[in-house]
DSSP file (Angstrom, degrees, kcal/mol; ACC not computed):
  #  RESIDUE AA STRUCTURE BP1 BP2  ACC     N-H-->O    O-->H-N    N-H-->O    O-->H-N    TCO  KAPPA ALPHA  PHI   PSI    X-CA   Y-CA   Z-CA
    1    1 A M              0   0    0      0, 0.0     2,-0.2     0, 0.0    46,-0.0   0.000 360.0 360.0 360.0 158.8   59.5   87.0   95.6
    2    2 A I        -     0   0    0      1,-0.1    46,-0.1    46,-0.1    40,-0.0  -0.565 360.0-102.4 -77.5 139.8   56.9   87.4   92.9
    3    3 A D    >>  -     0   0    0     -2,-0.2     4,-1.9     1,-0.1     3,-1.0  -0.453  23.7-143.1 -69.9 120.5   53.6   89.0   94.2
    4    4 A P  H 3> S+     0   0    0      0, 0.0     4,-2.3     0, 0.0    -1,-0.1   0.802  98.6  61.5 -59.7 -23.3   51.0   86.3   94.6
    5    5 A K  H 3> S+     0   0    0      2,-0.2     4,-2.2     1,-0.2     5,-0.1   0.868 104.2  49.5 -66.7 -37.4   48.3   88.6   93.4
    6    6 A K  H <> S+     0   0    0     -3,-1.0     4,-3.2     2,-0.2     5,-0.2   0.915 109.2  51.2 -67.1 -43.7   50.1   88.9   90.0
    7    7 A I  H  X S+     0   0    0     -4,-1.9     4,-2.4     1,-0.2    -2,-0.2   0.903 110.4  48.7 -61.5 -38.2   50.4   85.1   89.8
    8    8 A E  H  X S+     0   0    0     -4,-2.3     4,-2.6     2,-0.2    -1,-0.2   0.858 109.9  52.5 -65.3 -38.7   46.7   84.6   90.5
    9    9 A Q  H  X S+     0   0    0     -4,-2.2     4,-2.4     2,-0.2    -2,-0.2   0.941 111.3  46.0 -60.4 -49.9   45.9   87.2   87.9
   10   10 A I  H  X S+     0   0    0     -4,-3.2     4,-2.8     1,-0.2     5,-0.2   0.914 113.9  49.7 -60.2 -38.7   48.1   85.4   85.2
   11   11 A A  H  X S+     0   0    0     -4,-2.4     4,-2.3    -5,-0.2    -2,-0.2   0.948 109.7  50.5 -65.7 -42.6   46.6   82.0   86.2
   12   12 A R  H  X S+     0   0    0     -4,-2.6     4,-3.1     1,-0.2    -1,-0.2   0.871 111.3  47.5 -51.8 -45.0   43.2   83.4   85.9
   13   13 A Q  H  X S+     0   0    0     -4,-2.4     4,-1.5     2,-0.2    -1,-0.2   0.922 114.1  47.5 -69.7 -37.0   43.9   84.8   82.4
   14   14 A V  H  < S+     0   0    0     -4,-2.8     4,-0.5     1,-0.2    -2,-0.2   0.908 112.9  49.6 -68.3 -36.4   45.5   81.5   81.3
   15   15 A H  H >< S+     0   0    0     -4,-2.3     3,-1.1     1,-0.2    -2,-0.2   0.936 111.7  47.4 -69.3 -43.1   42.5   79.6   82.7
   16   16 A E  H 3< S+     0   0    0     -4,-3.1    -1,-0.2     1,-0.2    -2,-0.2   0.771 108.3  55.5 -64.0 -22.4   40.0   81.9   80.9
   17   17 A S  T 3< S+     0   0    0     -4,-1.5    -1,-0.2    -5,-0.2    -2,-0.2   0.533  90.1 100.2 -90.2  -4.2   41.9   81.6   77.6
   18   18 A M  S <  S-     0   0    0     -3,-1.1    -3,-0.0    -4,-0.5     5,-0.0  -0.406  89.0 -89.0 -76.5 153.2   41.6   77.7   77.8
   19   19 A P     >  -     0   0    0      0, 0.0     4,-1.8     0, 0.0     3,-0.4  -0.236  40.5-108.8 -60.8 162.5   38.9   76.0   75.8
   20   20 A K  H  > S+     0   0    0      1,-0.3     4,-1.2     2,-0.2    -2,-0.1   0.801 114.0  57.4 -71.5 -33.2   35.5   75.5   77.5
   21   21 A G  H  4 S+     0   0    0      1,-0.2    -1,-0.3     2,-0.2     4,-0.2   0.880 110.1  42.6 -67.0 -31.7   35.9   71.8   78.0
   22   22 A I  H >4 S+     0   0    0     -3,-0.4     3,-1.7     1,-0.2    -2,-0.2   0.904 110.4  57.1 -81.8 -39.1   39.1   72.1   80.0
   23   23 A R  H >< S+     0   0    0     -4,-1.8     3,-1.4     1,-0.3    -1,-0.2   0.723  94.4  68.2 -59.7 -23.1   37.8   75.1   82.0
   24   24 A D  T 3< S+     0   0    0     -4,-1.2    -1,-0.3     1,-0.3    -2,-0.2   0.595  76.5  80.9 -77.2  -9.2   34.9   73.0   83.1
   25   25 A F  T <  S-     0   0    0     -3,-1.7     3,-0.5     1,-0.2    -1,-0.3   0.654  95.5-147.3 -72.4 -14.5   37.2   70.9   85.2
   26   26 A G    X>  -     0   0    0     -3,-1.4     4,-1.0     1,-0.2     3,-0.5  -0.500  44.9 -15.2  93.3-153.1   37.0   73.7   87.7
   27   27 A G  H 3> S+     0   0    0      1,-0.2     4,-2.9    -2,-0.2    -1,-0.2   0.698 118.2  73.9 -69.0 -22.4   39.3   75.3   90.3
   28   28 A D  H 3> S+     0   0    0     -3,-0.5     4,-2.7     1,-0.2    -1,-0.2   0.924  97.1  49.1 -58.4 -47.3   41.8   72.3   90.1
   29   29 A V  H <> S+     0   0    0     -3,-0.5     4,-2.7     2,-0.2    -1,-0.2   0.944 111.3  49.3 -59.3 -51.2   43.1   73.4   86.7
   30   30 A E  H  X S+     0   0    0     -4,-1.0     4,-1.8     1,-0.2    -2,-0.2   0.894 113.3  48.8 -60.8 -40.0   43.5   77.1   88.0
   31   31 A K  H  X S+     0   0    0     -4,-2.9     4,-2.3     2,-0.2    -1,-0.2   0.889 108.6  50.0 -66.6 -37.1   45.4   75.9   91.0
   32   32 A K  H  X S+     0   0    0     -4,-2.7     4,-2.8     1,-0.2    -2,-0.2   0.938 112.1  50.3 -66.1 -43.2   47.7   73.6   89.0
   33   33 A I  H  X S+     0   0    0     -4,-2.7     4,-2.2     1,-0.2    -1,-0.2   0.853 108.5  51.3 -58.0 -34.0   48.4   76.6   86.7
   34   34 A R  H  X S+     0   0    0     -4,-1.8     4,-2.0     2,-0.2    -1,-0.2   0.904 112.7  47.4 -70.3 -41.8   49.2   78.9   89.6
   35   35 A Q  H  X S+     0   0    0     -4,-2.3     4,-2.7     1,-0.2    -2,-0.2   0.887 111.9  47.8 -66.0 -38.7   51.6   76.2   91.0
   36   36 A V  H  X S+     0   0    0     -4,-2.8     4,-2.1     2,-0.2    -2,-0.2   0.930 113.6  48.7 -65.7 -43.4   53.3   75.7   87.7
   37   37 A L  H  X S+     0   0    0     -4,-2.2     4,-2.3     2,-0.2     5,-0.2   0.835 112.3  49.2 -54.4 -42.7   53.6   79.5   87.3
   38   38 A Q  H  X S+     0   0    0     -4,-2.0     4,-2.5     2,-0.2     5,-0.3   0.970 111.6  47.2 -66.4 -55.3   55.0   79.8   90.8
   39   39 A S  H  X S+     0   0    0     -4,-2.7     4,-1.4     1,-0.2    -2,-0.2   0.853 114.4  46.6 -59.3 -36.9   57.5   77.0   90.3
   40   40 A Q  H  X S+     0   0    0     -4,-2.1     4,-0.6     2,-0.2    -1,-0.2   0.860 112.9  48.1 -79.4 -31.1   58.8   78.3   87.0
   41   41 A L  H ><>S+     0   0    0     -4,-2.3     3,-0.7     1,-0.2     5,-0.6   0.877 108.1  56.0 -73.2 -31.3   59.1   82.0   88.1
   42   42 A T  H ><5S+     0   0    0     -4,-2.5     3,-1.5     1,-0.2    -2,-0.2   0.898 105.0  53.6 -66.6 -38.4   61.0   80.8   91.3
   43   43 A R  H 3<5S+     0   0    0     -4,-1.4    -1,-0.2     1,-0.3    -2,-0.2   0.755  94.9  68.9 -70.9 -15.4   63.6   79.0   89.0
   44   44 A L  T <<5S-     0   0    0     -3,-0.7    -1,-0.3    -4,-0.6    -2,-0.2   0.586 101.4-133.6 -76.3 -11.2   64.2   82.3   87.1
   45   45 A D  T < 5 +     0   0    0     -3,-1.5     2,-0.2    -4,-0.3    -3,-0.1   0.935  42.6 172.5  54.1  55.7   65.8   83.7   90.2
   46   46 A L      < -     0   0    0     -5,-0.6     2,-0.3    -4,-0.0    -1,-0.2  -0.493  26.4-142.8 -88.5 157.4   63.9   87.1   90.0
   47   47 A V        -     0   0    0     -2,-0.2     2,-0.1   -46,-0.0   -45,-0.0  -0.883  23.1-113.2-116.6 159.3   63.8   89.9   92.4
   48   48 A N     >  -     0   0    0     -2,-0.3     4,-1.5     1,-0.1     3,-0.3  -0.380  32.5-106.1 -86.3 170.8   60.8   91.9   93.2
   49   49 A R  H  > S+     0   0    0      1,-0.2     4,-3.1     2,-0.2     5,-0.2   0.897 115.8  58.1 -66.9 -44.5   60.7   95.6   92.2
   50   50 A E  H  > S+     0   0    0      1,-0.2     4,-2.1     2,-0.2    -1,-0.2   0.879 108.1  43.9 -58.8 -31.6   61.1   96.8   95.8
   51   51 A E  H  > S+     0   0    0     -3,-0.3     4,-2.4     2,-0.2    -1,-0.2   0.835 112.9  53.9 -75.1 -29.2   64.4   95.0   96.3
   52   52 A F  H  X S+     0   0    0     -4,-1.5     4,-2.0     2,-0.2    -2,-0.2   0.953 108.9  48.6 -63.9 -49.1   65.5   96.2   92.9
   53   53 A D  H  X S+     0   0    0     -4,-3.1     4,-1.9     1,-0.2    -2,-0.2   0.902 110.0  50.4 -61.5 -41.3   64.7   99.8   93.8
   54   54 A V  H >X S+     0   0    0     -4,-2.1     4,-2.7    -5,-0.2     3,-0.5   0.965 111.2  49.3 -58.7 -50.0   66.6   99.5   97.1
   55   55 A Q  H 3X S+     0   0    0     -4,-2.4     4,-2.5     1,-0.3    -1,-0.2   0.834 109.2  52.8 -54.8 -38.0   69.7   98.1   95.3
   56   56 A T  H 3X S+     0   0    0     -4,-2.0     4,-1.7     2,-0.2    -1,-0.3   0.859 109.1  49.1 -66.8 -36.7   69.5  100.9   92.7
   57   57 A Q  H <X S+     0   0    0     -4,-1.9     4,-2.9    -3,-0.5     5,-0.3   0.941 111.2  49.6 -71.0 -47.4   69.5  103.5   95.5
   58   58 A V  H  X S+     0   0    0     -4,-2.7     4,-2.4     1,-0.2    -2,-0.2   0.935 110.2  51.4 -55.4 -44.7   72.5  101.8   97.2
   59   59 A L  H  X S+     0   0    0     -4,-2.5     4,-2.3     2,-0.2    -1,-0.2   0.866 109.4  49.4 -56.9 -42.5   74.4  101.8   93.9
   60   60 A L  H  X S+     0   0    0     -4,-1.7     4,-1.7     2,-0.2    -1,-0.2   0.900 111.3  48.9 -61.2 -45.8   73.7  105.5   93.4
   61   61 A R  H  X S+     0   0    0     -4,-2.9     4,-2.4     2,-0.2     3,-0.3   0.938 111.4  51.1 -63.5 -45.3   75.0  106.4   96.9
   62   62 A T  H  X S+     0   0    0     -4,-2.4     4,-2.6    -5,-0.3    -2,-0.2   0.929 109.5  49.8 -62.6 -47.9   78.1  104.3   96.3
   63   63 A R  H  X S+     0   0    0     -4,-2.3     4,-1.9     2,-0.2    -1,-0.3   0.870 109.4  50.5 -51.6 -44.0   78.7  106.0   93.0
   64   64 A E  H  X S+     0   0    0     -4,-1.7     4,-2.3    -3,-0.3    -2,-0.2   0.890 111.0  49.8 -69.7 -41.4   78.4  109.5   94.7
   65   65 A K  H  X S+     0   0    0     -4,-2.4     4,-1.9     1,-0.2    -2,-0.2   0.898 110.5  49.8 -71.1 -32.9   80.8  108.5   97.4
   66   66 A L  H  X S+     0   0    0     -4,-2.6     4,-2.6    -5,-0.2    -2,-0.2   0.894 109.0  50.9 -68.1 -35.4   83.3  107.3   94.8
   67   67 A A  H  X S+     0   0    0     -4,-1.9     4,-2.3    -5,-0.2    -2,-0.2   0.937 112.4  49.1 -64.1 -46.2   83.0  110.5   92.8
   68   68 A L  H  X S+     0   0    0     -4,-2.3     4,-2.6     1,-0.2    -1,-0.2   0.874 111.3  47.3 -60.2 -39.9   83.7  112.5   96.0
   69   69 A L  H  X S+     0   0    0     -4,-1.9     4,-3.0     2,-0.2     5,-0.2   0.909 110.9  53.2 -71.6 -42.7   86.7  110.3   96.9
   70   70 A E  H  X S+     0   0    0     -4,-2.6     4,-2.8    -5,-0.2    -2,-0.2   0.920 108.7  49.4 -54.3 -43.3   88.0  110.7   93.3
   71   71 A Q  H  X S+     0   0    0     -4,-2.3     4,-2.5     2,-0.2    -2,-0.2   0.970 112.1  47.7 -62.4 -50.1   87.7  114.5   93.7
   72   72 A R  H  X S+     0   0    0     -4,-2.6     4,-2.7     1,-0.2     5,-0.2   0.935 111.7  52.1 -56.8 -47.9   89.7  114.5   97.2
   73   73 A L  H  X S+     0   0    0     -4,-3.0     4,-2.7     1,-0.2    -1,-0.2   0.905 109.6  46.1 -48.7 -50.3   92.3  112.3   95.6
   74   74 A E  H  X S+     0   0    0     -4,-2.8     4,-2.7    -5,-0.2    -1,-0.2   0.908 111.9  52.6 -58.1 -41.6   92.8  114.6   92.7
   75   75 A A  H  X S+     0   0    0     -4,-2.5     4,-1.6     2,-0.2    -2,-0.2   0.954 110.8  48.0 -52.7 -57.3   92.9  117.6   95.1
   76   76 A L  H  X S+     0   0    0     -4,-2.7     4,-0.9     1,-0.2    -2,-0.2   0.892 112.9  47.8 -51.0 -50.6   95.6  115.8   97.3
   77   77 A E  H >< S+     0   0    0     -4,-2.7     3,-0.6     1,-0.2    -1,-0.2   0.904 108.8  53.3 -67.7 -40.8   97.7  114.9   94.2
   78   78 A S  H 3< S+     0   0    0     -4,-2.7    -1,-0.2     1,-0.3    -2,-0.2   0.806 107.2  52.9 -63.6 -33.3   97.5  118.5   92.8
   79   79 A R  H 3< S+     0   0    0     -4,-1.6     2,-0.9    -3,-0.2    -1,-0.3   0.691  92.9  81.6 -78.4 -19.3   98.8  119.9   96.2
   80   80 A Q    <<  +     0   0    0     -4,-0.9    -1,-0.1    -3,-0.6    -4,-0.0  -0.826  51.1 167.9 -97.4 106.2  101.8  117.6   96.1
   81   81 A V        +     0   0    0     -2,-0.9    -1,-0.2     1,-0.2    -2,-0.0   0.939  68.6  20.6 -75.5 -63.5  104.5  119.2   93.8
   82   82 A T  S    S-     0   0    0      1,-0.0    -1,-0.2     3,-0.0     3,-0.1  -0.832  92.9 -98.0-118.4 151.8  107.4  117.0   94.7
   83   83 A P        -     0   0    0      0, 0.0    -1,-0.0     0, 0.0    -2,-0.0  -0.394  51.9-100.3 -69.7 138.6  107.5  113.6   96.2
   84   84 A P        -     0   0    0      0, 0.0     2,-0.3     0, 0.0    -4,-0.0  -0.243  34.9-136.2 -61.6 148.2  108.1  113.8  100.0
   85   85 A T        -     0   0    0     -3,-0.1     2,-0.4     1,-0.0    -3,-0.0  -0.732  25.9-100.5-106.4 160.7  111.7  113.1  101.1
   86   86 A A        -     0   0    0     -2,-0.3     2,-0.4     1,-0.0    -1,-0.0  -0.638  30.2-150.1 -85.7 132.5  112.4  111.0  104.0
   87   87 A V        -     0   0    0     -2,-0.4    -1,-0.0     0, 0.0     0, 0.0  -0.856   6.3-162.1 -99.8 131.1  113.3  112.7  107.3
   88   88 A I        -     0   0    0     -2,-0.4     5,-0.1     2,-0.0     2,-0.0  -0.933  21.3-124.7-115.1 130.3  115.5  110.9  109.6
   89   89 A P    >   -     0   0    0      0, 0.0     3,-1.2     0, 0.0     4,-0.4  -0.409  18.7-122.5 -70.2 148.9  115.5  112.2  113.3
   90   90 A E  G >  S+     0   0    0      1,-0.3     3,-0.8     2,-0.2    -2,-0.0   0.768 108.2  68.0 -64.1 -30.2  118.9  113.1  114.7
   91   91 A S  G 3  S+     0   0    0      1,-0.2    -1,-0.3     3,-0.1    -3,-0.0   0.736 102.2  46.3 -61.3 -26.4  118.6  110.7  117.5
   92   92 A S  G <  S+     0   0    0     -3,-1.2     2,-0.4     2,-0.1    -1,-0.2   0.519  87.3 105.0 -92.5  -8.0  118.8  107.7  114.9
   93   93 A V    <   -     0   0    0     -3,-0.8     2,-0.7    -4,-0.4    -3,-0.0  -0.608  65.9-143.8 -80.8 132.2  121.8  109.1  113.1
   94   94 A I        -     0   0    0     -2,-0.4     2,-0.2     3,-0.0    -2,-0.1  -0.813  16.7-158.2 -93.6 114.8  124.9  107.2  114.0
   95   95 A S        -     0   0    0     -2,-0.7     3,-0.1     1,-0.1     0, 0.0  -0.576  27.1 -99.0 -88.3 163.9  128.0  109.5  114.1
   96   96 A E        -     0   0    0     -2,-0.2    -1,-0.1     1,-0.1     2,-0.0  -0.514  46.6 -98.4 -80.9 147.2  131.3  108.4  113.8
   97   97 A P        -     0   0    0      0, 0.0     2,-0.3     0, 0.0    -1,-0.1  -0.278  33.8-127.3 -70.8 145.4  133.2  108.0  117.2
   98   98 A T        -     0   0    0      1,-0.1    -3,-0.0    -3,-0.1     0, 0.0  -0.657  27.8-107.4 -90.9 143.0  135.5  110.7  118.2
   99   99 A A        -     0   0    0     -2,-0.3    -1,-0.1     1,-0.1     3,-0.1  -0.270  33.2-106.8 -61.4 146.3  139.2  109.9  119.1
  100  100 A A        -     0   0    0      1,-0.1    -1,-0.1     3,-0.0     2,-0.0  -0.501  48.7 -93.8 -67.9 149.0  140.4  109.9  122.8
  101  101 A P        -     0   0    0      0, 0.0     2,-0.5     0, 0.0    -1,-0.1  -0.356  43.4-116.5 -58.3 139.4  142.6  112.9  123.4
  102  102 A E        -     0   0    0     -3,-0.1     2,-0.5    -2,-0.0    -3,-0.0  -0.746  23.1-152.1 -88.6 134.6  146.2  112.1  123.0
  103  103 A I        -     0   0    0     -2,-0.5     2,-0.6     2,-0.0    -3,-0.0  -0.912   7.5-166.8-104.8 124.1  148.5  112.3  126.0
  104  104 A I        -     0   0    0     -2,-0.5     2,-0.6     2,-0.0    -2,-0.0  -0.963   7.8-154.1-118.1 113.5  152.1  113.1  125.4
  105  105 A V        +     0   0    0     -2,-0.6    -2,-0.0     3,-0.0     0, 0.0  -0.870  16.3 178.3 -98.4 113.4  154.3  112.6  128.4
  106  106 A T    >   -     0   0    0     -2,-0.6     3,-0.6     4,-0.1    -2,-0.0  -0.651  41.3-116.4-105.0 155.0  157.6  114.7  128.4
  107  107 A P  T 3  S+     0   0    0      0, 0.0    -1,-0.0     0, 0.0    -2,-0.0   0.707 116.0  51.8 -63.0 -26.5  160.1  114.7  131.1
  108  108 A D  T 3  S+     0   0    0      2,-0.1    -3,-0.0     0, 0.0     0, 0.0   0.590  92.2  89.4 -94.5  -9.8  159.3  118.4  131.9
  109  109 A S  S <  S-     0   0    0     -3,-0.6     3,-0.1     1,-0.1    -4,-0.0  -0.595  81.7-112.9 -92.3 153.0  155.3  118.0  132.3
  110  110 A P        -     0   0    0      0, 0.0    -4,-0.1     0, 0.0     2,-0.1  -0.361  48.7 -80.2 -79.7 164.5  153.7  117.2  135.6
  111  111 A P        -     0   0    0      0, 0.0     3,-0.1     0, 0.0    -6,-0.0  -0.387  49.1-102.9 -73.4 144.5  152.1  113.8  135.8
  112  112 A A        -     0   0    0     -2,-0.1     2,-0.1     1,-0.1    -7,-0.0  -0.329  41.5-105.4 -59.9 138.4  148.6  113.3  134.4
  113  113 A P        -     0   0    0      0, 0.0     2,-0.3     0, 0.0    -1,-0.1  -0.396  37.9-136.5 -62.1 135.6  145.9  113.3  137.1
  114  114 A S        -     0   0    0      2,-0.2     0, 0.0    -2,-0.1     0, 0.0  -0.637   9.5-136.4 -95.9 157.7  144.5  109.7  137.7
  115  115 A D  S    S+     0   0    0     -2,-0.3     2,-0.3     2,-0.0    -1,-0.1   0.598  80.6  92.2 -81.5 -14.1  141.0  108.8  138.1
  116  116 A K              0   0    0      1,-0.2    -2,-0.2     0, 0.0     0, 0.0  -0.653 360.0 360.0 -83.2 135.6  141.8  106.5  141.0
  117  117 A Q              0   0    0     -2,-0.3    -1,-0.2     0, 0.0    -2,-0.0   0.361 360.0 360.0-141.7 360.0  141.6  108.0  144.4
């Protein structure tokens, strides 16, 4: 918000610059000038110097952080020569099924052992 002391100073200057006849109305004119100045300055959507300085400092810190991040990104990109290839773990690779051993029965061969007992 606008500093009230500044508004009073401006109102006093306006009051003193008025013709003598109007100044004789007294403090009411000065109060009215102060009210008009306050309402008009409020409509301008101004910020005070302190708030402006704080936001300036925030902006400077943000720019510094951005510059550091850009440097880190460039360093990472310069280290990366080729794009990374996808590595597939062996456990997820599907192998083709192996065929069951072929059993050939001839009249001379002994009977194949059975799994039933």
